[in-house]
MMTF fields as JSON, N, C-alpha, C and O atoms, coordinates in Angstrom:
{
  "mmtfVersion": "1.0.0",
  "mmtfProducer": "UNKNOWN",
  "numBonds": 283,
  "numAtoms": 284,
  "numGroups": 71,
  "numChains": 1,
  "numModels": 1,
  "chainsPerModel": [1],
  "groupsPerChain": [71],
  "chainIdList": ["A"],
  "bondAtomList": [4, 2, 8, 6, 12, 10, 16, 14, 20, 18, 24, 22, 28, 26, 32, 30, 36, 34, 40, 38, 44, 42, 48, 46, 52, 50, 56, 54, 60, 58, 64, 62, 68, 66, 72, 70, 76, 74, 80, 78, 84, 82, 88, 86, 92, 90, 96, 94, 100, 98, 104, 102, 108, 106, 112, 110, 116, 114, 120, 118, 124, 122, 128, 126, 132, 130, 136, 134, 140, 138, 144, 142, 148, 146, 152, 150, 156, 154, 160, 158, 164, 162, 168, 166, 172, 170, 176, 174, 180, 178, 184, 182, 188, 186, 192, 190, 196, 194, 200, 198, 204, 202, 208, 206, 212, 210, 216, 214, 220, 218, 224, 222, 228, 226, 232, 230, 236, 234, 240, 238, 244, 242, 248, 246, 252, 250, 256, 254, 260, 258, 264, 262, 268, 266, 272, 270, 276, 274, 280, 278],
  "bondOrderList": [1, 1, 1, 1, 1, 1, 1, 1, 1, 1, 1, 1, 1, 1, 1, 1, 1, 1, 1, 1, 1, 1, 1, 1, 1, 1, 1, 1, 1, 1, 1, 1, 1, 1, 1, 1, 1, 1, 1, 1, 1, 1, 1, 1, 1, 1, 1, 1, 1, 1, 1, 1, 1, 1, 1, 1, 1, 1, 1, 1, 1, 1, 1, 1, 1, 1, 1, 1, 1, 1],
  "groupList": [{"groupName": "MET", "atomNameList": ["N", "CA", "C", "O"], "elementList": ["N", "C", "C", "O"], "formalChargeList": [0, 0, 0, 0], "bondAtomList": [1, 0, 2, 1, 3, 2], "bondOrderList": [1, 1, 2], "singleLetterCode": "M", "chemCompType": "L-PEPTIDE LINKING"}, {"groupName": "ILE", "atomNameList": ["N", "CA", "C", "O"], "elementList": ["N", "C", "C", "O"], "formalChargeList": [0, 0, 0, 0], "bondAtomList": [1, 0, 2, 1, 3, 2], "bondOrderList": [1, 1, 2], "singleLetterCode": "I", "chemCompType": "L-PEPTIDE LINKING"}, {"groupName": "LYS", "atomNameList": ["N", "CA", "C", "O"], "elementList": ["N", "C", "C", "O"], "formalChargeList": [0, 0, 0, 0], "bondAtomList": [1, 0, 2, 1, 3, 2], "bondOrderList": [1, 1, 2], "singleLetterCode": "K", "chemCompType": "L-PEPTIDE LINKING"}, {"groupName": "TRP", "atomNameList": ["N", "CA", "C", "O"], "elementList": ["N", "C", "C", "O"], "formalChargeList": [0, 0, 0, 0], "bondAtomList": [1, 0, 2, 1, 3, 2], "bondOrderList": [1, 1, 2], "singleLetterCode": "W", "chemCompType": "L-PEPTIDE LINKING"}, {"groupName": "GLU", "atomNameList": ["N", "CA", "C", "O"], "elementList": ["N", "C", "C", "O"], "formalChargeList": [0, 0, 0, 0], "bondAtomList": [1, 0, 2, 1, 3, 2], "bondOrderList": [1, 1, 2], "singleLetterCode": "E", "chemCompType": "L-PEPTIDE LINKING"}, {"groupName": "TYR", "atomNameList": ["N", "CA", "C", "O"], "elementList": ["N", "C", "C", "O"], "formalChargeList": [0, 0, 0, 0], "bondAtomList": [1, 0, 2, 1, 3, 2], "bondOrderList": [1, 1, 2], "singleLetterCode": "Y", "chemCompType": "L-PEPTIDE LINKING"}, {"groupName": "HIS", "atomNameList": ["N", "CA", "C", "O"], "elementList": ["N", "C", "C", "O"], "formalChargeList": [0, 0, 0, 0], "bondAtomList": [1, 0, 2, 1, 3, 2], "bondOrderList": [1, 1, 2], "singleLetterCode": "H", "chemCompType": "L-PEPTIDE LINKING"}, {"groupName": "THR", "atomNameList": ["N", "CA", "C", "O"], "elementList": ["N", "C", "C", "O"], "formalChargeList": [0, 0, 0, 0], "bondAtomList": [1, 0, 2, 1, 3, 2], "bondOrderList": [1, 1, 2], "singleLetterCode": "T", "chemCompType": "L-PEPTIDE LINKING"}, {"groupName": "LEU", "atomNameList": ["N", "CA", "C", "O"], "elementList": ["N", "C", "C", "O"], "formalChargeList": [0, 0, 0, 0], "bondAtomList": [1, 0, 2, 1, 3, 2], "bondOrderList": [1, 1, 2], "singleLetterCode": "L", "chemCompType": "L-PEPTIDE LINKING"}, {"groupName": "GLY", "atomNameList": ["N", "CA", "C", "O"], "elementList": ["N", "C", "C", "O"], "formalChargeList": [0, 0, 0, 0], "bondAtomList": [1, 0, 2, 1, 3, 2], "bondOrderList": [1, 1, 2], "singleLetterCode": "G", "chemCompType": "PEPTIDE LINKING"}, {"groupName": "PHE", "atomNameList": ["N", "CA", "C", "O"], "elementList": ["N", "C", "C", "O"], "formalChargeList": [0, 0, 0, 0], "bondAtomList": [1, 0, 2, 1, 3, 2], "bondOrderList": [1, 1, 2], "singleLetterCode": "F", "chemCompType": "L-PEPTIDE LINKING"}, {"groupName": "ASP", "atomNameList": ["N", "CA", "C", "O"], "elementList": ["N", "C", "C", "O"], "formalChargeList": [0, 0, 0, 0], "bondAtomList": [1, 0, 2, 1, 3, 2], "bondOrderList": [1, 1, 2], "singleLetterCode": "D", "chemCompType": "L-PEPTIDE LINKING"}, {"groupName": "ARG", "atomNameList": ["N", "CA", "C", "O"], "elementList": ["N", "C", "C", "O"], "formalChargeList": [0, 0, 0, 0], "bondAtomList": [1, 0, 2, 1, 3, 2], "bondOrderList": [1, 1, 2], "singleLetterCode": "R", "chemCompType": "L-PEPTIDE LINKING"}, {"groupName": "ASN", "atomNameList": ["N", "CA", "C", "O"], "elementList": ["N", "C", "C", "O"], "formalChargeList": [0, 0, 0, 0], "bondAtomList": [1, 0, 2, 1, 3, 2], "bondOrderList": [1, 1, 2], "singleLetterCode": "N", "chemCompType": "L-PEPTIDE LINKING"}, {"groupName": "VAL", "atomNameList": ["N", "CA", "C", "O"], "elementList": ["N", "C", "C", "O"], "formalChargeList": [0, 0, 0, 0], "bondAtomList": [1, 0, 2, 1, 3, 2], "bondOrderList": [1, 1, 2], "singleLetterCode": "V", "chemCompType": "L-PEPTIDE LINKING"}, {"groupName": "SER", "atomNameList": ["N", "CA", "C", "O"], "elementList": ["N", "C", "C", "O"], "formalChargeList": [0, 0, 0, 0], "bondAtomList": [1, 0, 2, 1, 3, 2], "bondOrderList": [1, 1, 2], "singleLetterCode": "S", "chemCompType": "L-PEPTIDE LINKING"}, {"groupName": "CYS", "atomNameList": ["N", "CA", "C", "O"], "elementList": ["N", "C", "C", "O"], "formalChargeList": [0, 0, 0, 0], "bondAtomList": [1, 0, 2, 1, 3, 2], "bondOrderList": [1, 1, 2], "singleLetterCode": "C", "chemCompType": "L-PEPTIDE LINKING"}, {"groupName": "GLN", "atomNameList": ["N", "CA", "C", "O"], "elementList": ["N", "C", "C", "O"], "formalChargeList": [0, 0, 0, 0], "bondAtomList": [1, 0, 2, 1, 3, 2], "bondOrderList": [1, 1, 2], "singleLetterCode": "Q", "chemCompType": "L-PEPTIDE LINKING"}, {"groupName": "PRO", "atomNameList": ["N", "CA", "C", "O"], "elementList": ["N", "C", "C", "O"], "formalChargeList": [0, 0, 0, 0], "bondAtomList": [1, 0, 2, 1, 3, 2], "bondOrderList": [1, 1, 2], "singleLetterCode": "P", "chemCompType": "L-PEPTIDE LINKING"}, {"groupName": "ALA", "atomNameList": ["N", "CA", "C", "O"], "elementList": ["N", "C", "C", "O"], "formalChargeList": [0, 0, 0, 0], "bondAtomList": [1, 0, 2, 1, 3, 2], "bondOrderList": [1, 1, 2], "singleLetterCode": "A", "chemCompType": "L-PEPTIDE LINKING"}],
  "groupTypeList": [0, 1, 2, 3, 4, 5, 6, 7, 8, 2, 0, 0, 7, 9, 9, 10, 8, 9, 9, 2, 8, 11, 4, 12, 11, 10, 4, 11, 4, 8, 13, 12, 5, 9, 4, 4, 9, 3, 4, 14, 14, 15, 16, 10, 11, 7, 15, 5, 9, 17, 9, 7, 15, 12, 4, 14, 1, 14, 14, 10, 2, 12, 18, 2, 11, 9, 15, 8, 18, 18, 19],
  "groupIdList": [1, 2, 3, 4, 5, 6, 7, 8, 9, 10, 11, 12, 13, 14, 15, 16, 17, 18, 19, 20, 21, 22, 23, 24, 25, 26, 27, 28, 29, 30, 31, 32, 33, 34, 35, 36, 37, 38, 39, 40, 41, 42, 43, 44, 45, 46, 47, 48, 49, 50, 51, 52, 53, 54, 55, 56, 57, 58, 59, 60, 61, 62, 63, 64, 65, 66, 67, 68, 69, 70, 71],
  "secStructList": [7, 7, 7, 3, 3, 3, 3, 3, 3, 3, 3, 3, 7, 5, 1, 1, 1, 1, 7, 5, 7, 7, 2, 2, 2, 2, 2, 2, 2, 2, 2, 2, 2, 2, 2, 6, 6, 7, 3, 3, 3, 3, 3, 3, 3, 3, 3, 3, 3, 6, 6, 3, 3, 3, 3, 3, 3, 3, 3, 3, 3, 3, 3, 7, 6, 6, 7, 1, 7, 7, 7],
  "xCoordList": [41.675, 41.725, 41.512, 42.216, 40.756, 40.751, 41.898, 42.075, 42.691, 43.55, 43.163, 42.456, 43.587, 42.867, 44.032, 45.196, 43.706, 44.604, 43.812, 42.582, 44.733, 44.099, 44.55, 45.679, 43.728, 44.154, 43.454, 42.409, 44.372, 43.942, 43.695, 44.563, 42.556, 42.482, 42.418, 41.822, 43.045, 43.048, 42.55, 43.105, 41.411, 40.699, 41.136, 41.152, 41.453, 41.949, 40.497, 39.616, 40.544, 39.343, 39.923, 41.074, 38.682, 38.904, 38.129, 37.693, 38.057, 37.458, 38.684, 39.836, 38.489, 39.311, 39.959, 41.169, 39.294, 39.896, 39.91, 40.154, 39.646, 39.484, 38.211, 37.478, 38.062, 36.97, 35.731, 34.775, 35.907, 34.944, 35.306, 36.355, 34.232, 34.614, 33.684, 32.469, 34.114, 33.096, 32.408, 32.993, 31.017, 30.356, 30.226, 30.23, 30.126, 29.898, 31.027, 30.944, 32.123, 33.644, 33.906, 34.487, 33.535, 33.798, 32.984, 33.492, 31.79, 30.765, 31.206, 31.141, 31.654, 32.053, 33.461, 33.722, 34.201, 35.536, 35.041, 35.454, 34.178, 33.942, 33.118, 33.328, 32.146, 31.49, 32.824, 32.882, 33.591, 34.679, 35.364, 35.502, 35.741, 36.52, 35.528, 35.983, 34.194, 33.064, 33.17, 33.261, 33.168, 32.953, 34.212, 34.114, 35.226, 36.611, 36.622, 37.629, 35.548, 35.775, 36.092, 36.246, 36.199, 36.724, 35.663, 34.613, 35.849, 34.743, 35.346, 36.567, 34.614, 35.196, 35.156, 34.141, 36.305, 36.596, 36.393, 35.784, 37.065, 37.252, 36.97, 37.345, 36.468, 36.722, 36.831, 36.117, 37.728, 37.972, 38.79, 39.408, 38.824, 39.128, 40.406, 40.479, 41.454, 42.672, 42.315, 41.718, 42.525, 42.107, 43.191, 44.407, 42.482, 43.349, 43.394, 44.209, 42.332, 42.325, 40.95, 40.543, 40.338, 39.149, 37.971, 36.96, 38.027, 36.769, 36.931, 36.078, 38.027, 38.059, 38.905, 39.693, 38.686, 39.635, 40.51, 40.095, 41.48, 42.549, 42.298, 42.289, 42.136, 41.967, 40.834, 40.455, 40.33, 39.419, 40.246, 40.683, 40.305, 41.107, 39.993, 39.169, 40.084, 39.369, 40.071, 40.77, 39.93, 40.435, 39.564, 38.398, 40.159, 39.216, 40.126, 41.341, 39.138, 39.687, 39.137, 38.092, 39.495, 39.097, 39.908, 41.12, 39.225, 39.869, 41.101, 40.926, 42.158, 43.27, 42.616, 41.891, 43.03, 42.907, 43.301, 44.379, 42.119, 42.451, 42.466, 42.919, 41.968, 41.728, 40.492, 40.227, 39.571, 38.208, 37.994, 38.696, 37.036, 36.906, 35.793, 35.018, 35.961, 35.039, 33.716, 33.377, 32.807, 31.464, 30.631, 29.456],
  "yCoordList": [235.578, 234.715, 233.283, 232.785, 232.546, 231.04, 230.32, 230.505, 229.513, 228.747, 227.393, 226.84, 226.663, 225.233, 224.263, 224.651, 223.033, 221.8, 220.956, 220.957, 220.095, 219.135, 217.876, 217.688, 216.892, 215.353, 214.721, 215.073, 213.641, 212.906, 211.627, 210.981, 211.03, 209.528, 208.884, 209.406, 207.761, 206.881, 205.479, 204.591, 205.432, 203.906, 203.109, 203.604, 201.963, 201.21, 200.459, 200.193, 200.227, 199.502, 197.885, 197.463, 197.209, 195.712, 195.221, 195.944, 193.958, 193.339, 192.671, 192.964, 191.935, 191.302, 192.392, 192.341, 193.243, 194.451, 195.739, 196.746, 195.751, 196.92, 197.593, 197.192, 198.787, 199.527, 199.435, 200.21, 198.247, 198.117, 198.568, 198.313, 199.371, 200.101, 199.609, 199.672, 199.183, 198.654, 200.008, 200.78, 200.146, 201.444, 201.618, 202.715, 200.46, 200.529, 200.888, 201.666, 200.423, 200.823, 202.328, 203.019, 202.795, 204.005, 204.983, 205.99, 204.74, 205.561, 205.533, 206.536, 204.335, 204.344, 205.18, 205.763, 205.19, 206.253, 207.441, 208.191, 207.971, 209.297, 209.803, 210.937, 208.978, 209.359, 209.409, 210.267, 208.644, 208.737, 210.125, 210.828, 210.419, 211.709, 212.948, 213.942, 212.857, 213.809, 214.002, 215.163, 212.998, 212.941, 213.839, 214.555, 213.694, 214.428, 215.83, 216.496, 216.411, 217.756, 218.098, 219.256, 216.967, 216.905, 217.184, 216.544, 218.058, 218.247, 217.73, 217.8, 217.243, 216.679, 217.873, 218.562, 218.121, 219.131, 218.695, 219.32, 217.394, 216.968, 215.371, 214.741, 214.806, 213.369, 212.915, 213.501, 211.859, 211.771, 210.248, 209.844, 209.522, 208.322, 208.391, 209.322, 207.479, 207.299, 206.42, 205.391, 206.589, 205.714, 204.68, 204.865, 203.501, 202.117, 201.679, 200.89, 202.345, 202.042, 201.196, 200.419, 201.393, 200.582, 201.135, 200.438, 202.081, 202.581, 202.171, 202.505, 201.447, 201.071, 202.05, 202.856, 201.926, 202.723, 202.12, 201.195, 202.517, 201.915, 202.447, 201.653, 203.534, 204.015, 205.161, 205.723, 205.488, 206.628, 207.619, 207.258, 208.666, 209.771, 210.827, 211.336, 211.087, 212.06, 212.996, 212.589, 214.425, 215.401, 216.067, 216.407, 216.212, 216.674, 218.09, 218.253, 219.022, 220.24, 220.379, 219.74, 221.023, 221.553, 222.753, 222.836, 223.695, 224.807, 224.23, 223.229, 224.858, 224.578, 225.127, 226.119, 224.247, 224.699, 226.197, 226.667, 227.001, 228.424, 229.322, 230.432, 229.053, 229.992, 230.561, 231.508, 229.779, 230.347, 231.477, 231.463, 232.389, 233.368, 232.56, 231.667, 233.138, 232.595, 232.627, 233.465, 231.521, 231.648, 232.622, 232.871],
  "zCoordList": [-100.672, -101.977, -101.787, -100.908, -102.363, -102.331, -103.005, -104.209, -102.321, -102.835, -103.076, -102.233, -104.292, -104.299, -104.221, -104.324, -104.041, -104.165, -105.021, -105.056, -105.848, -106.777, -106.56, -106.108, -106.854, -106.953, -108.247, -108.794, -108.588, -109.535, -109.304, -108.718, -109.679, -109.525, -110.915, -111.857, -110.979, -112.128, -111.91, -111.264, -112.559, -112.511, -113.758, -114.885, -113.503, -114.812, -115.084, -114.266, -116.391, -117.004, -116.969, -116.861, -117.099, -117.293, -118.59, -119.486, -118.508, -119.864, -120.744, -120.423, -121.655, -122.567, -123.447, -123.669, -123.884, -124.514, -123.937, -124.601, -122.67, -121.756, -122.25, -123.154, -121.431, -121.778, -120.87, -120.896, -119.97, -118.863, -117.624, -117.033, -117.187, -115.87, -114.696, -114.879, -113.651, -112.635, -111.996, -111.236, -112.466, -112.193, -110.434, -109.876, -109.812, -108.373, -107.713, -106.762, -108.084, -107.572, -107.887, -107.05, -108.953, -109.412, -108.713, -108.218, -108.654, -107.781, -106.275, -105.566, -105.844, -104.365, -104.207, -103.154, -105.152, -105.044, -105.122, -104.238, -105.982, -106.011, -104.835, -104.404, -104.271, -102.975, -101.87, -100.989, -102.009, -100.886, -100.912, -99.911, -102.048, -102.289, -101.943, -101.379, -102.29, -102.127, -100.611, -100.212, -99.713, -98.321, -97.724, -96.728, -98.394, -98.017, -98.482, -98.243, -99.17, -99.672, -101.013, -101.4, -101.798, -103.158, -104.133, -104.079, -104.99, -106.07, -107.414, -107.554, -108.354, -109.537, -110.43, -110.539, -111.089, -112.048, -113.486, -114.354, -113.611, -115.026, -115.062, -114.073, -115.906, -115.888, -117.442, -118.256, -117.885, -119.052, -119.294, -118.309, -120.34, -120.608, -121.466, -122.268, -121.384, -122.325, -123.433, -123.117, -124.484, -125.644, -125.724, -125.78, -125.718, -126.015, -127.459, -127.935, -128.147, -129.71, -129.932, -129.068, -131.037, -131.629, -130.665, -130.575, -130.1, -129.185, -127.692, -126.87, -127.346, -126.018, -125.107, -125.601, -123.699, -123.102, -122.067, -121.369, -121.965, -120.857, -119.371, -118.43, -119.227, -118.036, -117.901, -118.929, -116.744, -116.646, -115.521, -114.428, -115.991, -115.019, -114.523, -115.283, -113.118, -112.707, -111.888, -110.96, -112.189, -111.521, -110.446, -110.65, -109.395, -108.294, -107.674, -107.784, -107.009, -106.436, -105.219, -105.091, -104.241, -103.101, -102.459, -102.659, -101.676, -101.082, -100.087, -99.392, -100.101, -99.364, -97.94, -97.87, -96.758, -95.439, -95.275, -95.639, -94.578, -94.143, -95.131, -94.854, -96.543, -97.558, -97.753, -98.494, -96.878, -97.119, -95.943, -94.931, -96.145, -95.259, -94.265, -94.606, -92.985, -91.851, -92.425, -93.26, -91.884, -92.409, -91.49, -91.759]
}
């Protein structure tokens, strides 16, 4: 049976009223986790109000070591 481990990444938004996410930094972080075997399960923002976001939260998962059958 496959056993999973999870990780949560929180990216803060910028801008005067928030809601601006540096796309390059965000993509770099996603690629870094992907290189480590993490897969995105969910991505959502937290509301700051008036349609702006305070932070973006990404949930990753990957199989725990030894839980996969040999290839």
